[in-house]
N, CA, C and O atoms as CSV, one atom per row, in Angstrom:
chain,resi,resn,atom,element,x,y,z
A,1,UNK,N,N,-50.730,-88.068,40.568
A,1,UNK,CA,C,-51.982,-88.784,40.523
A,1,UNK,C,C,-52.967,-88.217,41.543
A,1,UNK,O,O,-54.154,-88.065,41.254
A,2,UNK,N,N,-52.470,-87.910,42.723
A,2,UNK,CA,C,-53.342,-87.365,43.769
A,2,UNK,C,C,-53.886,-86.004,43.350
A,2,UNK,O,O,-55.049,-85.690,43.603
A,3,UNK,N,N,-53.043,-85.200,42.709
A,3,UNK,CA,C,-53.504,-83.884,42.256
A,3,UNK,C,C,-54.611,-84.011,41.222
A,3,UNK,O,O,-55.572,-83.243,41.233
A,4,UNK,N,N,-54.472,-84.977,40.335
A,4,UNK,CA,C,-55.500,-85.184,39.313
A,4,UNK,C,C,-56.782,-85.688,39.957
A,4,UNK,O,O,-57.872,-85.236,39.606
A,5,UNK,N,N,-56.663,-86.614,40.889
A,5,UNK,CA,C,-57.857,-87.124,41.569
A,5,UNK,C,C,-58.551,-86.045,42.395
A,5,UNK,O,O,-59.776,-86.044,42.517
A,6,UNK,N,N,-57.779,-85.138,42.954
A,6,UNK,CA,C,-58.380,-84.091,43.782
A,6,UNK,C,C,-59.119,-83.042,42.949
A,6,UNK,O,O,-59.803,-82.184,43.507
A,7,UNK,N,N,-58.991,-83.100,41.635
A,7,UNK,CA,C,-59.718,-82.154,40.797
A,7,UNK,C,C,-61.225,-82.330,40.906
A,7,UNK,O,O,-61.979,-81.390,40.653
A,8,UNK,N,N,-61.674,-83.527,41.280
A,8,UNK,CA,C,-63.119,-83.759,41.402
A,8,UNK,C,C,-63.717,-82.975,42.564
A,8,UNK,O,O,-64.937,-82.836,42.646
A,9,UNK,N,N,-62.891,-82.468,43.454
A,9,UNK,CA,C,-63.401,-81.640,44.547
A,9,UNK,C,C,-63.822,-80.257,44.042
A,9,UNK,O,O,-64.661,-79.597,44.655
A,10,UNK,N,N,-63.240,-79.829,42.933
A,10,UNK,CA,C,-63.505,-78.487,42.415
A,10,UNK,C,C,-64.260,-78.487,41.086
A,10,UNK,O,O,-64.839,-77.472,40.698
A,11,UNK,N,N,-64.255,-79.624,40.391
A,11,UNK,CA,C,-64.876,-79.698,39.070
A,11,UNK,C,C,-65.794,-80.913,39.007
A,11,UNK,O,O,-65.752,-81.791,39.868
A,12,UNK,N,N,-66.615,-80.941,37.978
A,12,UNK,CA,C,-67.519,-82.056,37.759
A,12,UNK,C,C,-66.718,-83.337,37.499
A,12,UNK,O,O,-65.739,-83.324,36.753
A,13,UNK,N,N,-67.139,-84.430,38.116
A,13,UNK,CA,C,-66.422,-85.696,37.998
A,13,UNK,C,C,-66.345,-86.167,36.548
A,13,UNK,O,O,-65.306,-86.664,36.113
A,14,UNK,N,N,-67.428,-86.015,35.802
A,14,UNK,CA,C,-67.442,-86.465,34.410
A,14,UNK,C,C,-66.476,-85.646,33.546
A,14,UNK,O,O,-65.850,-86.182,32.631
A,15,UNK,N,N,-66.360,-84.360,33.838
A,15,UNK,CA,C,-65.424,-83.517,33.090
A,15,UNK,C,C,-63.984,-83.930,33.371
A,15,UNK,O,O,-63.151,-83.959,32.465
A,16,UNK,N,N,-63.696,-84.250,34.636
A,16,UNK,CA,C,-62.351,-84.698,34.998
A,16,UNK,C,C,-62.037,-86.028,34.319
A,16,UNK,O,O,-60.945,-86.207,33.779
A,17,UNK,N,N,-62.986,-86.957,34.343
A,17,UNK,CA,C,-62.779,-88.249,33.692
A,17,UNK,C,C,-62.565,-88.084,32.191
A,17,UNK,O,O,-61.711,-88.750,31.605
A,18,UNK,N,N,-63.327,-87.212,31.580
A,18,UNK,CA,C,-63.185,-86.958,30.153
A,18,UNK,C,C,-61.801,-86.372,29.847
A,18,UNK,O,O,-61.160,-86.772,28.875
A,19,UNK,N,N,-61.342,-85.426,30.673
A,19,UNK,CA,C,-60.022,-84.819,30.466
A,19,UNK,C,C,-58.915,-85.856,30.632
A,19,UNK,O,O,-57.949,-85.854,29.870
A,20,UNK,N,N,-59.046,-86.741,31.619
A,20,UNK,CA,C,-58.047,-87.796,31.834
A,20,UNK,C,C,-58.026,-88.756,30.642
A,20,UNK,O,O,-56.956,-89.139,30.169
A,21,UNK,N,N,-59.199,-89.140,30.163
A,21,UNK,CA,C,-59.271,-90.038,29.011
A,21,UNK,C,C,-58.652,-89.396,27.771
A,21,UNK,O,O,-57.948,-90.059,27.009
A,22,UNK,N,N,-58.915,-88.113,27.574
A,22,UNK,CA,C,-58.356,-87.416,26.421
A,22,UNK,C,C,-56.838,-87.324,26.522
A,22,UNK,O,O,-56.142,-87.454,25.515
A,23,UNK,N,N,-56.319,-87.099,27.729
A,23,UNK,CA,C,-54.872,-87.027,27.913
A,23,UNK,C,C,-54.224,-88.381,27.662
A,23,UNK,O,O,-53.143,-88.457,27.077
A,24,UNK,N,N,-54.882,-89.452,28.104
A,24,UNK,CA,C,-54.352,-90.793,27.861
A,24,UNK,C,C,-54.366,-91.123,26.374
A,24,UNK,O,O,-53.417,-91.719,25.863
A,25,UNK,N,N,-55.437,-90.740,25.673
A,25,UNK,CA,C,-55.507,-90.986,24.235
A,25,UNK,C,C,-54.438,-90.213,23.481
A,25,UNK,O,O,-53.911,-90.693,22.478
A,26,UNK,N,N,-54.117,-89.012,23.964
A,26,UNK,CA,C,-53.093,-88.191,23.315
A,26,UNK,C,C,-51.685,-88.684,23.638
A,26,UNK,O,O,-50.719,-88.273,22.996
A,27,UNK,N,N,-51.566,-89.566,24.637
A,27,UNK,CA,C,-50.255,-90.071,25.022
A,27,UNK,C,C,-49.475,-89.125,25.914
A,27,UNK,O,O,-48.257,-89.247,26.039
A,28,UNK,N,N,-50.173,-88.179,26.536
A,28,UNK,CA,C,-49.527,-87.201,27.421
A,28,UNK,C,C,-50.259,-87.198,28.758
A,28,UNK,O,O,-50.987,-86.252,29.058
A,29,UNK,N,N,-50.078,-88.239,29.563
A,29,UNK,CA,C,-50.818,-88.313,30.825
A,29,UNK,C,C,-50.141,-87.529,31.954
A,29,UNK,O,O,-49.753,-88.107,32.970
A,30,UNK,N,N,-50.004,-86.234,31.776
A,30,UNK,CA,C,-49.401,-85.409,32.814
A,30,UNK,C,C,-50.470,-84.543,33.470
A,30,UNK,O,O,-51.529,-84.294,32.895
A,31,UNK,N,N,-50.176,-84.096,34.663
A,31,UNK,CA,C,-51.112,-83.248,35.405
A,31,UNK,C,C,-51.376,-81.953,34.639
A,31,UNK,O,O,-52.514,-81.488,34.574
A,32,UNK,N,N,-50.338,-81.378,34.067
A,32,UNK,CA,C,-50.487,-80.120,33.341
A,32,UNK,C,C,-51.402,-80.282,32.135
A,32,UNK,O,O,-52.246,-79.428,31.866
A,33,UNK,N,N,-51.227,-81.385,31.409
A,33,UNK,CA,C,-52.063,-81.607,30.228
A,33,UNK,C,C,-53.517,-81.873,30.618
A,33,UNK,O,O,-54.440,-81.390,29.962
A,34,UNK,N,N,-53.713,-82.640,31.686
A,34,UNK,CA,C,-55.078,-82.892,32.161
A,34,UNK,C,C,-55.734,-81.587,32.581
A,34,UNK,O,O,-56.898,-81.352,32.254
A,35,UNK,N,N,-55.015,-80.735,33.296
A,35,UNK,CA,C,-55.567,-79.441,33.709
A,35,UNK,C,C,-55.917,-78.576,32.499
A,35,UNK,O,O,-56.965,-77.930,32.472
A,36,UNK,N,N,-55.040,-78.569,31.505
A,36,UNK,CA,C,-55.292,-77.791,30.300
A,36,UNK,C,C,-56.559,-78.277,29.608
A,36,UNK,O,O,-57.414,-77.474,29.235
A,37,UNK,N,N,-56.681,-79.589,29.438
A,37,UNK,CA,C,-57.871,-80.138,28.793
A,37,UNK,C,C,-59.124,-79.876,29.619
A,37,UNK,O,O,-60.180,-79.565,29.068
A,38,UNK,N,N,-59.009,-80.001,30.936
A,38,UNK,CA,C,-60.156,-79.766,31.812
A,38,UNK,C,C,-60.637,-78.327,31.703
A,38,UNK,O,O,-61.840,-78.079,31.614
A,39,UNK,N,N,-59.720,-77.388,31.710
A,39,UNK,CA,C,-60.114,-75.990,31.610
A,39,UNK,C,C,-60.725,-75.685,30.245
A,39,UNK,O,O,-61.632,-74.859,30.136
A,40,UNK,N,N,-60.229,-76.348,29.211
A,40,UNK,CA,C,-60.840,-76.162,27.896
A,40,UNK,C,C,-62.256,-76.727,27.862
A,40,UNK,O,O,-63.146,-76.145,27.241
A,41,UNK,N,N,-62.464,-77.860,28.529
A,41,UNK,CA,C,-63.802,-78.433,28.592
A,41,UNK,C,C,-64.755,-77.543,29.373
A,41,UNK,O,O,-65.894,-77.328,28.960
A,42,UNK,N,N,-64.288,-77.031,30.495
A,42,UNK,CA,C,-65.135,-76.200,31.360
A,42,UNK,C,C,-65.441,-74.865,30.686
A,42,UNK,O,O,-66.572,-74.383,30.755
A,43,UNK,N,N,-64.453,-74.269,30.039
A,43,UNK,CA,C,-64.639,-72.966,29.391
A,43,UNK,C,C,-65.375,-73.066,28.065
A,43,UNK,O,O,-65.848,-72.058,27.539
A,44,UNK,N,N,-65.475,-74.274,27.521
A,44,UNK,CA,C,-66.130,-74.436,26.226
A,44,UNK,C,C,-65.240,-74.086,25.056
A,44,UNK,O,O,-65.727,-73.916,23.938
A,45,UNK,N,N,-63.930,-73.975,25.295
A,45,UNK,CA,C,-62.997,-73.674,24.209
A,45,UNK,C,C,-62.856,-74.896,23.308
A,45,UNK,O,O,-63.010,-76.025,23.773
A,46,UNK,N,N,-62.566,-74.686,22.031
A,46,UNK,CA,C,-62.415,-75.832,21.137
A,46,UNK,C,C,-61.231,-76.698,21.535
A,46,UNK,O,O,-60.139,-76.191,21.793
A,47,UNK,N,N,-61.451,-78.006,21.585
A,47,UNK,CA,C,-60.411,-78.951,21.982
A,47,UNK,C,C,-59.536,-79.324,20.796
A,47,UNK,O,O,-58.310,-79.336,20.902
A,48,UNK,N,N,-60.165,-79.626,19.669
A,48,UNK,CA,C,-59.425,-80.035,18.487
A,48,UNK,C,C,-58.982,-78.801,17.719
A,48,UNK,O,O,-59.812,-78.066,17.182
A,49,UNK,N,N,-57.700,-78.577,17.668
A,49,UNK,CA,C,-57.142,-77.463,16.928
A,49,UNK,C,C,-56.724,-77.945,15.548
A,49,UNK,O,O,-56.259,-79.076,15.409
A,50,UNK,N,N,-56.878,-77.118,14.534
A,50,UNK,CA,C,-56.468,-77.535,13.194
A,50,UNK,C,C,-54.945,-77.655,13.105
A,50,UNK,O,O,-54.213,-76.978,13.826
A,51,UNK,N,N,-54.485,-78.525,12.209
A,51,UNK,CA,C,-53.050,-78.656,11.988
A,51,UNK,C,C,-52.516,-77.366,11.371
A,51,UNK,O,O,-53.162,-76.749,10.524
A,52,UNK,N,N,-51.341,-76.980,11.808
A,52,UNK,CA,C,-50.732,-75.757,11.324
A,52,UNK,C,C,-49.656,-76.125,10.309
A,52,UNK,O,O,-48.769,-76.929,10.594
A,53,UNK,N,N,-49.742,-75.542,9.149
A,53,UNK,CA,C,-48.713,-75.736,8.131
A,53,UNK,C,C,-48.041,-74.388,7.908
A,53,UNK,O,O,-48.659,-73.474,7.364
A,54,UNK,N,N,-46.787,-74.254,8.319
A,54,UNK,CA,C,-46.106,-72.966,8.181
A,54,UNK,C,C,-45.820,-72.662,6.713
A,54,UNK,O,O,-45.643,-73.578,5.909
A,55,UNK,N,N,-45.776,-71.398,6.369
A,55,UNK,CA,C,-45.461,-71.040,4.992
A,55,UNK,C,C,-44.017,-71.410,4.653
A,55,UNK,O,O,-43.171,-71.537,5.538
A,56,UNK,N,N,-43.755,-71.577,3.373
A,56,UNK,CA,C,-42.421,-71.989,2.918
A,56,UNK,C,C,-41.353,-70.962,3.288
A,56,UNK,O,O,-40.178,-71.311,3.406
A,57,UNK,N,N,-41.742,-69.708,3.471
A,57,UNK,CA,C,-40.770,-68.669,3.820
A,57,UNK,C,C,-40.172,-68.901,5.204
A,57,UNK,O,O,-39.112,-68.357,5.513
A,58,UNK,N,N,-40.825,-69.689,6.030
A,58,UNK,CA,C,-40.323,-69.932,7.376
A,58,UNK,C,C,-39.492,-71.210,7.484
A,58,UNK,O,O,-39.114,-71.603,8.588
A,59,UNK,N,N,-39.206,-71.855,6.375
A,59,UNK,CA,C,-38.421,-73.097,6.429
A,59,UNK,C,C,-36.946,-72.772,6.652
A,59,UNK,O,O,-36.468,-71.692,6.305
A,60,UNK,N,N,-36.244,-73.730,7.239
A,60,UNK,CA,C,-34.823,-73.544,7.522
A,60,UNK,C,C,-33.993,-73.810,6.272
A,60,UNK,O,O,-34.216,-74.788,5.559
A,61,UNK,N,N,-33.034,-72.924,6.019
A,61,UNK,CA,C,-32.103,-73.152,4.919
A,61,UNK,C,C,-30.952,-74.031,5.368
A,61,UNK,O,O,-30.436,-74.838,4.595
A,62,UNK,N,N,-30.552,-73.872,6.622
A,62,UNK,CA,C,-29.446,-74.648,7.186
A,62,UNK,C,C,-29.912,-75.228,8.508
A,62,UNK,O,O,-30.327,-74.490,9.401
A,63,UNK,N,N,-29.847,-76.545,8.638
A,63,UNK,CA,C,-30.278,-77.203,9.868
A,63,UNK,C,C,-29.322,-76.848,11.005
A,63,UNK,O,O,-28.109,-76.816,10.796
A,64,UNK,N,N,-29.845,-76.579,12.207
A,64,UNK,CA,C,-28.962,-76.301,13.340
A,64,UNK,C,C,-28.222,-77.566,13.761
A,64,UNK,O,O,-28.733,-78.676,13.614
A,65,UNK,N,N,-27.038,-77.387,14.275
A,65,UNK,CA,C,-26.257,-78.527,14.758
A,65,UNK,C,C,-25.773,-78.245,16.172
A,65,UNK,O,O,-25.520,-77.100,16.545
A,66,UNK,N,N,-25.653,-79.293,16.934
A,66,UNK,CA,C,-25.196,-79.156,18.317
A,66,UNK,C,C,-23.696,-78.900,18.322
A,66,UNK,O,O,-22.944,-79.565,17.608
A,67,UNK,N,N,-23.264,-77.940,19.123
A,67,UNK,CA,C,-21.851,-77.626,19.242
A,67,UNK,C,C,-21.493,-77.682,20.719
A,67,UNK,O,O,-21.394,-76.652,21.385
A,68,UNK,N,N,-21.299,-78.892,21.221
A,68,UNK,CA,C,-21.028,-79.052,22.646
A,68,UNK,C,C,-19.639,-78.567,23.013
A,68,UNK,O,O,-19.393,-78.247,24.177
A,69,UNK,N,N,-18.730,-78.503,22.065
A,69,UNK,CA,C,-17.378,-77.997,22.352
A,69,UNK,C,C,-17.439,-76.535,22.776
A,69,UNK,O,O,-16.629,-76.091,23.590
A,70,UNK,N,N,-18.375,-75.797,22.241
A,70,UNK,CA,C,-18.530,-74.393,22.617
A,70,UNK,C,C,-18.855,-74.269,24.100
A,70,UNK,O,O,-18.325,-73.395,24.786
A,71,UNK,N,N,-19.726,-75.146,24.592
A,71,UNK,CA,C,-20.103,-75.089,25.998
A,71,UNK,C,C,-18.975,-75.568,26.894
A,71,UNK,O,O,-18.811,-75.058,28.003
A,72,UNK,N,N,-18.201,-76.531,26.440
A,72,UNK,CA,C,-17.049,-76.968,27.223
A,72,UNK,C,C,-16.022,-75.853,27.344
A,72,UNK,O,O,-15.326,-75.756,28.355
A,73,UNK,N,N,-15.925,-75.022,26.333
A,73,UNK,CA,C,-15.004,-73.889,26.386
A,73,UNK,C,C,-15.441,-72.834,27.375
A,73,UNK,O,O,-14.600,-72.087,27.876
A,74,UNK,N,N,-16.719,-72.744,27.675
A,74,UNK,CA,C,-17.208,-71.771,28.653
A,74,UNK,C,C,-16.897,-72.189,30.082
A,74,UNK,O,O,-16.775,-71.346,30.971
A,75,UNK,N,N,-16.768,-73.496,30.299
A,75,UNK,CA,C,-16.492,-73.997,31.649
A,75,UNK,C,C,-14.995,-73.976,31.887
A,75,UNK,O,O,-14.216,-74.547,31.124
A,76,UNK,N,N,-14.615,-73.315,32.945
A,76,UNK,CA,C,-13.192,-73.273,33.301
A,76,UNK,C,C,-13.030,-73.723,34.739
A,76,UNK,O,O,-13.926,-73.543,35.564
A,77,UNK,N,N,-11.906,-74.297,35.026
A,77,UNK,CA,C,-11.641,-74.744,36.397
A,77,UNK,C,C,-10.956,-73.659,37.202
A,77,UNK,O,O,-10.958,-73.711,38.432
A,78,UNK,N,N,-10.381,-72.696,36.548
A,78,UNK,CA,C,-9.718,-71.603,37.264
A,78,UNK,C,C,-10.336,-70.276,36.860
A,78,UNK,O,O,-10.771,-70.122,35.718
A,79,UNK,N,N,-10.380,-69.350,37.743
A,79,UNK,CA,C,-10.951,-68.049,37.432
A,79,UNK,C,C,-12.464,-68.066,37.487
A,79,UNK,O,O,-13.068,-68.834,38.236
A,80,UNK,N,N,-13.057,-67.220,36.694
A,80,UNK,CA,C,-14.506,-67.060,36.674
A,80,UNK,C,C,-15.163,-68.186,35.906
A,80,UNK,O,O,-14.733,-68.542,34.809
A,81,UNK,N,N,-16.210,-68.743,36.493
A,81,UNK,CA,C,-16.985,-69.776,35.814
A,81,UNK,C,C,-18.184,-69.125,35.177
A,81,UNK,O,O,-18.946,-68.433,35.851
A,82,UNK,N,N,-18.367,-69.335,33.885
A,82,UNK,CA,C,-19.501,-68.763,33.164
A,82,UNK,C,C,-20.674,-69.723,33.091
A,82,UNK,O,O,-21.821,-69.300,32.945
A,83,UNK,N,N,-20.390,-71.005,33.190
A,83,UNK,CA,C,-21.452,-72.006,33.135
A,83,UNK,C,C,-21.012,-73.183,33.984
A,83,UNK,O,O,-19.818,-73.407,34.179
A,84,UNK,N,N,-21.985,-73.940,34.491
A,84,UNK,CA,C,-21.592,-75.094,35.289
A,84,UNK,C,C,-21.939,-76.377,34.614
A,84,UNK,O,O,-21.674,-77.451,35.155
């Protein structure tokens, strides 16, 4: 919160308020998102990006599945540890 408030020392107060409001409306009230929106406002870059619809050729044929047993097999109590 302090980092976001301190942005008014370097940027216009109205731009900071606008970026904070936009981040809250998007449901992502993080410092990184506020900074991203603020820089887009200051640079004049477009804020609203069009929705991306990937072509059908990029769709998954087989959904990935979690295989936690594989990771448990990498962890060993004796010898070399490959993962913790």
